C-alpha positions in Angstrom: 38.7 7.3 66.1 35.3 8.2 64.4 37.1 9.4 61.3 39.0 6.1 61.1 35.8 4.1 61.3 34.2 6.3 58.7 37.1 5.7 56.3 36.9 2.0 56.9 33.2 1.9 56.1 33.8 3.9 53.0 36.5 1.7 51.7 35.2 -0.2 48.6 35.0 -3.9 48.8 35.1 -6.4 45.9 31.4 -7.0 46.2 30.7 -3.3 46.0 32.9 -2.9 43.0 31.1 -5.7 41.1 27.7 -4.3 42.0 28.8 -0.8 40.8 30.1 -2.2 37.5 26.9 -4.1 36.8 24.8 -1.1 37.6 26.9 1.0 35.2 26.4 -1.6 32.5 22.7 -1.7 33.2 22.5 2.1 32.9 24.4 2.1 29.7 22.0 -0.5 28.2 19.1 1.7 29.2 20.6 4.8 27.8 21.6 3.1 24.5 18.6 3.2 22.2 19.7 0.2 20.2 19.0 -1.9 23.3 15.5 -0.4 23.7 14.2 -1.4 20.3 11.3 -3.8 20.4 12.7 -7.3 20.5 9.6 -9.0 18.9 9.8 -6.8 15.8 13.6 -7.4 15.5 13.1 -11.2 15.8 10.4 -11.2 13.1 12.5 -9.0 10.9 15.5 -11.3 11.1 13.4 -14.4 10.5 11.8 -12.8 7.4 15.3 -11.9 6.1 16.5 -15.5 6.6 13.5 -17.0 4.9 13.7 -14.4 2.1 17.3 -15.1 1.4 16.6 -18.9 1.3 13.8 -18.2 -1.1 16.0 -16.2 -3.4 18.5 -19.1 -3.3 15.7 -21.5 -4.3 14.4 -19.2 -7.0 17.9 -18.7 -8.5 18.9 -22.3 -8.3 19.2 -24.4 -11.5 20.0 -28.0 -12.2 23.6 -27.0 -12.9 24.1 -25.6 -9.4 25.1 -22.1 -8.3 27.5 -20.5 -5.8 25.2 -18.8 -3.4 28.0 -16.8 -1.8 29.4 -15.3 -5.0 28.7 -11.6 -5.7 28.2 -12.6 -9.3 25.0 -14.4 -8.4 21.7 -13.1 -7.1 21.8 -14.9 -3.8 25.3 -13.5 -3.2 24.2 -10.0 -4.1 21.1 -10.3 -1.9 23.3 -11.5 1.0 25.4 -8.3 0.7 22.3 -6.2 0.6 20.9 -7.9 3.7 24.2 -7.2 5.5 24.0 -3.6 4.5 20.4 -3.4 5.7 21.4 -4.7 9.1 24.1 -2.1 9.3 21.7 0.5 8.2 19.2 -0.5 10.9 21.9 -0.4 13.5 23.0 3.1 12.5 19.4 4.3 12.5 18.9 3.1 16.1 21.9 5.2 17.2 20.3 8.4 16.0 18.5 10.8 18.2 14.8 10.3 17.4 14.2 14.0 17.3 16.2 14.3 14.1 13.5 12.4 12.2 11.0 15.1 13.0 13.4 18.0 12.4 14.7 16.7 9.1 11.4 15.4 7.6 10.9 18.5 5.4 14.5 18.3 4.0 14.2 14.6 3.4 10.8 14.9 1.7 11.6 17.7 -0.7 15.0 16.2 -1.5 13.3 13.0 -2.6 10.7 14.9 -4.6 13.4 16.6 -6.5 15.1 13.3 -7.1 11.8 11.8 -8.3 11.4 14.8 -10.6 14.7 14.4 -12.4 14.8 10.6 -12.4 12.9 10.1 -15.7 15.5 12.3 -17.4 18.6 10.6 -16.0 17.4 7.0 -15.7 17.7 4.3 -18.4 14.7 2.8 -20.0 14.1 -0.6 -18.5 11.0 -2.5 -19.8 9.3 0.8 -20.6 10.0 2.4 -17.2 12.4 5.1 -16.2 12.6 4.7 -12.5 16.1 3.1 -11.9 19.2 5.2 -11.3 22.5 3.3 -12.0 25.4 4.0 -9.6 28.2 1.8 -11.0 27.3 -1.8 -10.4 24.3 -0.9 -8.2 20.9 0.3 -9.4 18.5 2.0 -7.0 14.9 3.0 -7.3 14.2 6.3 -5.6 10.4 5.5 -5.4 11.2 2.9 -2.7 12.9 5.5 -0.5 10.3 8.2 -1.2 7.8 6.1 0.8 9.8 6.8 4.0 10.2 10.5 3.2 6.5 10.8 2.6 5.7 9.0 5.8 7.9 11.3 7.8 6.5 14.4 6.1 2.9 13.3 6.7 3.6 12.4 10.3 5.2 15.8 10.9 2.3 17.6 9.3 -0.5 15.8 11.1 1.5 15.9 14.3 1.3 19.7 14.5 -0.7 21.1 17.4 -4.3 21.6 16.5 -4.1 19.8 13.2 -7.2 17.8 12.3 -8.2 16.0 9.2 -11.8 17.0 9.6 -10.9 20.4 8.3 -11.0 20.5 4.5 -7.9 22.7 4.2 -5.8 20.4 6.4 -7.0 17.3 4.6 -6.1 18.7 1.2 -2.6 19.6 2.6 -2.1 16.0 3.8 -3.5 14.5 0.6 -1.2 16.8 -1.4 1.9 15.5 0.4 0.8 12.0 -0.6 -0.4 12.6 -4.1 2.7 14.6 -5.2 5.1 11.5 -5.1 2.2 9.5 -6.6 2.1 11.8 -9.6 5.9 11.9 -10.0 6.1 8.1 -9.9 3.4 7.8 -12.5 5.4 10.0 -14.8 8.2 7.3 -14.5 5.6 4.8 -15.8 5.8 2.8 -12.5 2.1 2.5 -11.8 2.5 -0.3 -9.3 4.8 1.7 -7.1 2.6 4.7 -7.4 -0.5 2.8 -6.2 1.2 2.0 -2.9 0.7 5.6 -1.9 -3.0 5.1 -1.8 -2.4 3.0 1.3 -1.8 6.3 3.2 -5.5 6.9 3.2 -5.9 4.0 5.7 -3.8 6.0 8.1 -5.9 9.1 7.3 -9.0 7.2 8.3 -7.3 6.2 11.6 -6.4 9.8 12.3 -9.9 11.2 11.8 -10.5 11.4 8.0 -14.3 11.5 7.5 -15.8 8.1 6.6 -17.5 9.7 3.6 -14.2 10.1 1.9 -13.4 6.4 2.4 -16.8 5.6 1.0 -16.1 7.6 -2.1 -12.9 5.6 -2.6 -14.8 2.3 -2.2 -17.5 3.6 -4.6 -14.9 4.5 -7.2 -13.5 0.9 -7.1 -17.0 -0.5 -7.5 -17.7 1.8 -10.5 -14.4 0.8 -12.2 -14.8 -2.9 -11.6 -18.4 -3.1 -12.7 -18.2 -0.5 -15.4 -15.2 -2.0 -17.1 -15.9 -5.7 -16.2 -19.4 -5.6 -17.7 -18.6 -3.0 -20.3 -18.7 -5.4 -23.2 -21.9 -7.1 -22.1 -25.1 -5.8 -23.8 -28.3 -5.3 -21.8 -31.0 -7.5 -23.4 -33.5 -5.5 -25.4 -31.4 -2.4 -25.5 -28.3 -0.9 -27.1 -26.8 -0.2 -23.7 -23.7 -1.6 -22.0 -24.7 -3.6 -18.9 -21.8 -2.2 -16.9 -22.7 1.4 -17.7 -26.4 0.9 -16.8 -25.5 -0.8 -13.5 -23.1 2.0 -12.5 -25.6 4.7 -13.3 -28.2 2.9 -11.2 -25.6 2.6 -8.4 -25.0 6.4 -8.5 -28.8 6.9 -8.0 -28.8 4.4 -5.1 -25.8 5.9 -3.4 -27.2 9.4 -3.8 -30.5 8.3 -2.2 -28.6 6.6 0.6 -26.5 9.6 1.4 -29.6 11.8 1.5 -31.2 9.4 4.0 -28.1 9.3 6.2 -26.9 12.9 6.1 -30.4 14.6 5.8 -32.5 12.5 8.2 -34.9 15.3 9.0 -35.9 15.8 5.4 -36.7 12.2 4.1 -39.0 13.6 1.4 -36.1 14.4 -0.9 -34.8 10.8 -0.9 -38.3 9.5 -1.4 -39.0 11.7 -4.4 -35.7 10.8 -6.1 -36.3 7.2 -5.4 -39.7 7.4 -7.1 -38.4 9.3 -10.0 -35.5 6.8 -10.4 -37.8 3.8 -10.5 -40.2 5.4 -13.0 -37.3 6.5 -15.2 -35.7 3.1 -15.4 -38.9 1.3 -15.9 -40.2 3.6 -18.6 -36.8 3.7 -20.4 -36.4 0.0 -20.4 -40.0 -0.6 -21.5 -39.6 1.8 -24.5 -36.3 0.2 -25.6 -37.8 -3.3 -25.2 -41.1 -2.9 -26.9 -41.1 0.3 -29.0 -37.7 1.4 -30.2 -34.3 0.0 -29.0 -31.9 2.6 -27.8 -29.1 3.2 -25.3 -31.0 3.8 -22.0 -27.8 5.1 -20.3 -28.6 8.4 -22.1 -32.0 8.5 -20.3 -30.1 7.7 -17.0 -27.7 10.5 -17.7 -30.5 13.0 -18.3 -32.2 11.8 -15.1 -29.0 12.1 -13.2 -28.6 15.7 -14.4 -32.1 16.4 -13.2 -31.4 14.7 -9.9 -28.2 16.8 -9.4 -30.0 20.0 -10.3 -32.8 19.2 -7.8 -30.3 18.7 -5.0 -28.4 21.8 -6.0 -31.7 23.8 -5.8 -32.2 22.5 -2.3 -28.7 23.8 -1.4 -29.5 27.2 -2.9 -32.7 27.4 -1.0 -31.6 26.1 2.4 -27.9 26.9 2.3 -27.2 23.4 3.7 -23.6 22.4 2.8 -24.7 18.8 2.8 -26.8 19.1 -0.3 -23.8 20.7 -2.1 -21.5 17.8 -1.2 -24.0 15.2 -2.2 -24.6 16.8 -5.6 -20.8 17.0 -6.0 -20.5 13.3 -5.2 -23.1 12.4 -7.9 -21.5 14.6 -10.5 -18.1 13.3 -9.7 -19.3 9.7 -9.9 -20.6 10.3 -13.4 -17.4 12.0 -14.4 -15.4 9.1 -13.0 -17.4 6.6 -14.9 -16.6 8.1 -18.3 -13.1 9.2 -17.3 -12.1 5.6 -16.3 -13.4 4.2 -19.6 -11.5 6.8 -21.5 -8.3 6.2 -19.5 -8.5 2.5 -20.0 -8.9 2.7 -23.8 -6.8 5.8 -24.5 -4.3 6.5 -21.8 -3.1 3.2 -20.4 -0.5 1.2 -22.2 -1.5 -2.0 -24.0 0.0 -4.3 -21.4 -1.7 -2.4 -18.5 -5.0 -2.5 -20.3 -4.6 -6.2 -21.0 -3.7 -7.0 -17.3 -6.8 -5.3 -16.1 -9.1 -7.0 -18.7 -7.6 -10.4 -17.9 -8.0 -9.8 -14.1 -11.7 -8.8 -14.6 -12.3 -11.8 -16.8 -13.1 -9.8 -19.9 -10.6 -11.6 -22.0 -8.1 -14.4 -21.9 -4.6 -13.4 -22.9 -1.9 -16.1 -22.7 1.0 -13.6 -22.3 -0.7 -11.5 -19.6 -2.0 -14.5 -17.6 1.1 -16.7 -18.1 2.8 -15.6 -14.9 -0.2 -16.0 -12.8 -1.1 -19.4 -14.3 2.4 -20.8 -13.8 2.6 -19.3 -10.3 -0.6 -21.1 -9.3 0.7 -24.3 -10.8 3.9 -24.0 -8.7 2.1 -23.3 -5.5 -0.4 -26.1 -6.1 2.4 -28.6 -6.9 3.9 -28.0 -3.5 1.1 -29.7 -1.7 1.1 -29.8 2.1 4.8 -30.1 2.9 6.4 -28.9 -0.4 9.0 -30.5 -2.6 11.9 -29.4 -0.4 14.6 -26.7 -0.6 15.8 -26.2 -4.1 13.7 -29.1 -5.4 11.0 -27.1 -7.1 10.7 -28.1 -10.7 8.7 -25.1 -11.8 11.4 -22.9 -10.3 14.4 -24.8 -11.6 13.0 -24.8 -15.1 12.2 -21.1 -15.0 8.5 -21.6 -15.8 7.6 -18.5 -13.7 9.1 -15.2 -14.9 10.3 -12.9 -12.2 10.2 -15.8 -9.7 12.8 -14.2 -7.5 11.3 -10.8 -7.4 7.6 -10.1 -7.7 6.6 -13.8 -7.8 8.9 -15.1 -5.2 6.0 -16.3 -3.0 5.3 -19.1 -5.6 8.8 -20.4 -4.8 7.9 -20.6 -1.1 4.6 -22.4 -1.9 6.4 -24.9 -4.2 9.4 -25.7 -2.0 7.8 -25.4 1.4 4.2 -26.3 0.6 1.1 -25.1 2.4 2.8 -25.3 5.8 5.7 -23.1 4.7 3.5 -20.6 2.9 1.2 -20.4 6.0 4.2 -19.8 8.2 5.3 -16.9 6.1 1.8 -15.4 6.2 1.7 -15.8 10.0 5.0 -14.0 10.3 3.7 -11.1 8.3 0.5 -11.2 10.4 2.5 -11.2 13.6 4.6 -8.2 12.3 1.5 -6.3 11.4 -0.2 -7.0 14.7 2.9 -5.9 16.6 3.2 -2.7 14.6 -0.4 -1.9 15.5 0.4 -2.4 19.2 3.6 -0.2 18.9 1.7 2.5 17.0 -1.1 2.7 19.6 1.4 3.0 22.6 3.2 6.1 21.2 3.2 9.1 23.4 3.2 11.6 20.4 1.0 11.9 17.4 4.0 12.1 15.2 5.1 8.6 16.3 1.6 7.1 16.0 1.0 8.5 12.5 4.4 7.3 11.3 3.8 3.9 12.7 0.5 3.6 10.9 2.2 4.8 7.7 4.7 1.9 8.0 1.8 -0.5 8.8 -0.3 0.7 5.8 2.6 0.4 3.3 3.6 -3.0 4.6 0.0 -4.3 4.6 -0.6 -3.0 1.0 2.6 -4.7 -0.3 1.8 -8.0 1.4 -1.8 -8.1 0.4 -1.3 -7.1 -3.3 1.8 -9.2 -3.9 0.5 -12.4 -2.5 -2.9 -11.6 -4.1 -1.4 -11.2 -7.6 0.6 -14.5 -7.1 -2.7 -16.3 -6.3 -4.5 -14.6 -9.1 -6.9 -12.6 -7.0 -5.3 -9.2 -7.4 -4.0 -7.4 -10.5 -0.3 -7.9 -11.5 1.0 -4.4 -10.8 4.6 -5.4 -10.1 5.4 -4.6 -6.4 7.8 -6.7 -4.3 7.1 -8.8 -1.3 8.8 -7.1 1.7 12.1 -8.6 2.9 11.7 -11.5 0.4 11.9 -10.2 -3.1 15.4 -9.9 -4.7 16.7 -6.3 -4.8 18.4 -3.8 -2.6 16.0 -0.8 -3.1 13.0 -2.5 -1.7 14.9 -4.1 1.2 16.6 -0.9 2.2 13.4 1.1 1.8 11.5 -1.2 4.2 14.5 -1.3 6.6 14.4 2.5 6.7 10.7 2.5 7.5 10.9 -0.2 10.1 13.9 0.9 12.0 13.0 4.6 12.1 9.8 3.6 13.7 11.6 1.3 16.2 13.9 4.2 17.1 10.9 6.5 17.6 9.3 3.9 19.8 12.5 3.4 21.8 12.5 7.1 22.7 8.7 7.5 23.4 9.2 7.6 27.2 11.3 10.7 27.0 8.7 12.7 25.2 
């Protein structure tokens, strides 16, 4: 009797069957990584893709009309690439996240080899050898190298006991970043190469000394002031105003570093400050009232004396800080003269012209034409824009590269201030969400890779929109998920979805 009752209780009922099936489905959803990917990032990604494709349609539209779904047109090709990127993202989400760590070395060195051979097998396109043709499709390896470099850096920094405070470790990490930078420069793709400098933002997050970041900021200041004011003469002298200001900044920065890093020995900073003031006053007075000359030579001699003095302090006290400060001063002087030489003797004419136009040194119609027309297009859009495919600047092809590097001007003209602001808010939301995802990672590998993705995305958005508005140099980098082309879209898809897959598996680590 007891066995009979037990069998009756154990007999499955329709309600139990339904509950069991639903539980199995719930478990499968939890086990499938594709369903654990962050929904907010996916939503923003899909929205950007939709807006981007519509912008390509608007930028490719003419008064004669166009078939947006035809593969012979840019909108049709972009739609195919979007579909491929969605498939690529889905495939990545199905991978085990451990593979990204395991295969980082192979992926990185494979991409470095491809970057090395690209200039020899690629066709010359507008002076650049960076595109490999595969039948009807052309791909740019530099876009995929960003992902390989991010994985390699994340694996390196994620090692147990690895800290960027150690010089050896920092040089190893910097070498991983600077190698693709150098190989891409050899392809004459300066814009794509500069993207790799964004990795230093991640380095700073992971413990890179602030002094290194300061050196980078100082280098930018030297270049902008030295080149921007290089053709301006200092009154009463034969000196370049830019060179004089930069040499004075080197003195000021050196004194500041002595005060910050050697607080117990303020006399050194005080002596150098006094010497500097006397040197500059005497040199300028002699040039103004006795004999005009280039006072930058007096500044250079004084800088050599300053560096020698700091070096003697290092020899006497064996304080490594003095050696580093003297190295900073010497490197600053070298950078000043090297940047001037590079601008006038190394860079191509069009690169030199772009920089000089940006800094306001000269007005060149050919170099500033794109930016001028872009600002006209954005300004003509007003508050609400002219409407989809109603942009006259776009239809009449006034803006070159309006569906690639300058696609944001199409957004501004057709959608106006409101539409452009919406796009910026979408990118801001994506960046904010990526910061949140990066900080919640349970492994250093995941956090570092997340900040790599974030830094690359931020650099692209800031520089691309900045150059369209005329506040950043025209270096030719695409707007993520918007600009026409498969390489950029697939490269950013790789970065984004690999990070989403790493985030989806964080709880198992």
